[in-house]
C-alpha positions in Angstrom: 93.7 85.6 115.3 92.0 84.4 118.8 90.2 87.1 121.2 88.5 85.7 123.8 86.4 87.3 127.0 86.3 84.4 128.9 87.9 81.4 129.3 85.8 77.8 128.9 85.5 76.2 132.3 82.9 73.6 131.7 82.8 70.2 131.5 83.4 68.6 128.1 80.1 66.4 126.4 82.6 63.8 124.7 86.5 62.9 125.5 88.1 60.6 123.3 87.2 57.5 125.6 83.9 58.5 125.0 84.4 59.0 121.4 86.2 55.3 120.7 83.5 53.7 123.0 81.1 55.4 120.5 82.4 53.9 116.6 80.1 50.6 117.6 76.7 52.3 117.9 74.3 51.9 114.9 73.7 55.0 113.1 70.3 56.5 113.8 68.6 58.9 111.2 65.3 59.9 110.4 64.3 62.1 107.4 61.3 63.4 107.2 58.6 65.6 107.5 56.6 67.1 111.1 53.4 69.9 111.7 54.4 72.3 114.1 52.5 75.2 115.4 54.1 79.0 115.6 53.2 82.3 115.9 54.6 84.1 112.8 56.4 87.6 113.0 54.7 89.1 110.2 51.4 86.7 110.1 50.2 87.3 113.4 48.1 85.0 114.1 48.8 80.7 114.9 49.7 78.8 111.5 50.6 75.2 111.3 54.1 74.9 109.3 55.4 71.3 108.1 59.0 71.3 108.8 61.3 69.1 106.8 63.6 67.7 109.2 67.0 65.7 109.4 67.6 64.1 113.0 70.9 61.7 112.0 73.6 60.1 114.2 74.0 58.0 117.7 71.3 56.7 119.4 70.8 58.6 122.6 73.5 61.1 122.3 73.1 64.9 122.6 72.0 66.9 119.6 72.9 69.7 118.0 71.7 71.8 115.4 73.0 72.5 112.0 72.3 74.9 110.0 73.6 76.8 106.9 73.2 79.5 104.4 69.8 80.4 102.5 70.2 77.9 99.8 71.5 74.8 102.3 69.4 72.1 102.9 68.4 69.6 105.6 70.7 67.1 104.3 74.0 69.0 105.9 75.5 64.9 105.7 75.0 61.8 103.1 72.5 58.9 104.6 71.2 56.4 103.9 67.7 57.9 103.0 69.6 60.8 100.6 73.2 59.6 99.6 74.0 62.5 97.8 77.0 63.9 99.8 75.6 66.4 102.1 76.5 70.3 102.0 78.9 70.2 104.9 80.0 67.0 104.4 83.3 67.4 105.5 83.0 68.7 109.1 79.5 66.5 109.9 80.2 62.8 109.4 81.8 59.8 110.9 85.1 61.0 112.6 85.1 64.7 111.8 84.6 67.4 113.7 80.6 67.3 113.8 81.1 63.5 115.1 77.8 61.5 114.5 79.4 59.1 116.4 79.1 61.3 119.1 76.6 63.5 118.7 73.2 63.3 116.3 72.7 66.6 114.0 69.2 68.3 113.7 69.3 70.2 110.7 66.1 72.0 108.6 65.2 73.1 105.3 64.6 76.7 105.8 60.5 77.4 106.4 59.7 80.0 103.4 56.8 82.8 103.3 54.1 80.5 101.6 54.7 78.0 104.3 54.1 80.4 106.7 51.3 82.0 105.0 53.0 84.6 105.9 54.1 88.0 104.0 57.7 87.7 104.9 59.6 85.3 106.7 62.2 86.3 110.0 64.7 84.6 111.1 62.9 84.2 114.7 60.3 82.6 112.8 62.8 79.9 111.7 63.6 79.6 115.7 60.6 78.4 116.8 59.9 76.1 114.3 63.4 74.3 115.7 62.6 74.6 119.0 59.0 73.4 118.1 60.4 70.8 116.2 62.2 69.5 118.8 59.1 69.7 120.9 57.4 66.8 118.7 60.9 64.8 118.2 61.1 65.0 122.1 64.2 66.6 122.3 64.7 68.6 125.5 67.6 70.8 125.1 70.3 70.5 122.2 73.6 70.5 123.3 74.8 73.1 120.7 73.7 75.5 117.8 76.3 75.2 114.6 74.5 77.4 112.4 77.0 79.4 108.8 75.8 82.5 107.7 72.1 82.3 108.1 72.0 80.0 109.9 74.3 81.4 112.0 71.7 84.3 112.2 68.6 82.1 112.8 71.7 80.2 116.0 71.3 84.1 117.5 68.0 84.3 117.7 66.7 80.8 119.2 69.3 81.3 121.5 67.6 85.0 122.4 63.8 82.9 122.7 65.0 79.5 123.6 68.2 79.5 125.2 67.2 77.7 128.2 67.2 74.6 125.4 70.4 75.2 124.6 74.2 74.8 125.4 76.7 76.3 123.4 76.1 78.4 120.0 79.2 77.9 117.3 78.1 81.2 114.3 80.3 81.4 111.4 79.8 84.5 109.5 76.9 85.8 110.7 76.0 88.8 113.2 72.8 90.0 115.1 72.1 92.4 112.1 72.7 92.4 108.6 75.3 95.0 107.3 74.2 98.1 104.9 76.5 97.3 102.6 75.0 93.9 102.5 71.6 94.6 102.1 72.0 96.5 99.2 73.6 94.2 97.4 70.6 91.6 98.0 68.0 94.9 97.4 69.5 94.9 93.5 69.8 91.4 93.6 66.1 90.9 94.6 65.0 93.5 92.1 66.2 91.9 89.3 64.8 88.6 90.3 61.5 90.5 90.6 62.2 92.6 87.4 62.2 88.8 86.1 59.0 87.4 87.1 56.6 90.6 85.6 58.6 90.3 82.4 58.3 86.6 81.9 62.3 85.8 82.4 62.4 84.2 85.7 64.9 81.5 85.3 67.3 84.3 83.3 66.7 87.0 86.1 67.1 84.4 88.8 70.2 82.5 87.5 71.7 86.6 87.4 71.0 87.7 90.9 72.8 84.6 91.8 76.1 85.5 89.8 76.2 88.5 91.0 75.5 87.3 94.9 78.7 84.6 94.0 80.9 88.4 93.7 80.4 89.3 97.0 80.6 85.8 98.6 84.3 85.5 97.3 87.1 88.2 97.8 88.5 89.8 95.1 91.8 88.2 95.5 90.0 84.8 94.8 88.1 85.8 92.1 91.2 87.4 90.7 93.8 84.6 91.1 91.0 82.3 89.1 90.4 84.4 85.8 92.7 86.2 85.3 93.4 86.5 82.0 91.7 88.2 78.3 89.0 87.9 76.8 87.9 85.0 74.2 85.8 85.6 70.5 83.8 82.6 71.0 80.3 81.9 69.5 79.8 85.7 68.3 80.8 87.9 71.0 84.1 88.2 73.6 83.8 85.8 77.1 85.8 86.6 79.6 87.0 84.2 82.2 84.5 84.2 84.6 81.6 84.5 83.0 81.8 80.9 82.2 81.9 80.0 86.0 79.2 82.4 86.8 76.5 81.0 84.0 77.3 77.4 85.1 76.4 78.4 88.9 73.7 80.8 87.7 71.8 77.5 86.0 73.2 74.9 88.6 71.1 77.3 91.4 68.1 78.2 89.0 67.7 73.7 88.8 66.9 74.3 92.4 65.4 77.0 93.8 62.8 79.4 93.3 62.2 82.0 92.8 59.6 83.3 95.2 61.6 81.1 98.2 65.0 82.9 97.2 63.1 86.7 97.7 61.5 85.8 101.2 64.6 84.0 102.5 67.2 86.9 100.8 64.9 89.8 102.5 64.3 87.5 106.0 68.6 87.8 106.0 67.8 91.4 105.7 64.6 91.6 108.3 67.3 90.1 110.9 67.8 91.9 113.8 68.8 90.7 117.1 69.4 92.2 120.2 72.5 90.4 121.4 72.4 90.8 125.4 69.1 88.9 124.8 71.6 86.1 123.7 72.8 84.8 127.3 74.2 81.4 125.7 78.3 81.0 125.7 79.1 81.6 122.2 82.1 81.2 119.6 82.0 83.3 116.5 84.4 82.6 113.9 84.2 85.2 111.2 86.5 85.4 107.7 88.8 88.3 107.4 88.3 89.1 103.2 84.0 88.3 104.1 82.8 91.5 102.4 79.2 90.9 103.7 79.6 90.0 107.7 83.0 92.6 108.3 85.1 91.6 111.5 83.9 95.2 113.0 80.1 93.7 113.4 81.6 90.7 115.0 83.8 92.2 117.1 80.1 95.0 118.3 78.8 91.2 118.7 81.1 89.8 121.0 81.0 92.6 123.5 77.3 93.2 123.6 76.6 89.3 123.8 75.5 89.0 127.5 77.0 85.6 127.8 80.7 84.6 127.1 81.7 84.6 123.8 85.0 84.2 121.8 86.2 85.2 118.7 88.3 83.3 115.8 89.1 84.5 113.0 90.3 82.8 109.7 92.1 84.7 106.9 91.0 83.3 103.8 90.6 84.5 100.7 87.5 82.6 100.1 85.6 86.1 102.0 82.0 84.7 102.9 82.3 81.1 101.3 84.9 80.6 103.9 82.7 78.4 105.8 82.2 76.4 102.7 85.7 75.9 101.9 88.2 76.2 104.9 87.2 72.6 106.6 90.6 71.9 107.3 91.0 75.4 109.5 87.6 75.0 110.7 87.3 71.6 112.1 89.7 72.0 115.0 87.7 75.1 115.9 84.7 73.3 115.5 85.8 70.5 117.5 87.3 72.9 120.8 84.3 74.8 120.6 81.6 71.7 121.1 84.1 70.2 123.4 84.6 73.2 125.7 80.9 73.2 126.8 78.8 71.1 128.5 76.8 69.0 125.9 74.5 67.3 128.5 
């Protein structure tokens, strides 16, 4: 399903011949930390923050900002400095939909409240940090901002606040404001973590919060298909088919994420509120029909109210909100088209 309000007419940023010509270009990579100066929304005064970033791809090529959900980091792709597979490895890389032979990708680790010496962190703060980082790196303008989930929210904030510094917005599974159903789910998750902090069982609480979150990321159809079956009696109790998966995912999350960081970034999602009319950057919105957290009605409202031409692409998937992590083959042509359609100069 594709709903378009205006045709794309600007020149392509990388025609096939140009792509072929770039395959012999050395791969450039910066993976480091820079100081930036911003005024966080909830701090009320300027602060200096350390931004951990990755800037990798073809030297001299247009920069594409790529940001994911709150659990994503700067390592969107593998590099010599960080050999582990990136969190979007099938879509960002040489020859991929976001082709590092043609563009240079910029990504950051999300800032949290502690990083900003602030009681809370906003999507606008993340956008301002990215803009300030671009200044330190000498990037006058990014060709595009591709954001998924929380990254889409920050992309909208960036386009609203720094629209002259980006050519195109591609927003996957993210809208101008959170849906009340989603805020209710996250409020319970934060409550679980706070209870763990108060009672000395932080890891257990954070694991449970993550497990609860996973049930909202996927659709009932997908969970039902994967974990159908009856309980088994093991280790002195009945265990349901889904429990092992949930517990494994909870342990994996706790191993790499802190409770206070989780609370700050979860809250940041729920504080997000951008006036769509202030976004005057051409946009491609991508939604997932089974997404319970970002329903299609919200994306339709966003598309209709944006201050620039926008299209809405809808993918039918059993993976719900996690469609941006699972539907690589169906997303690849949409990303290529979105990036090729508008000027990336």
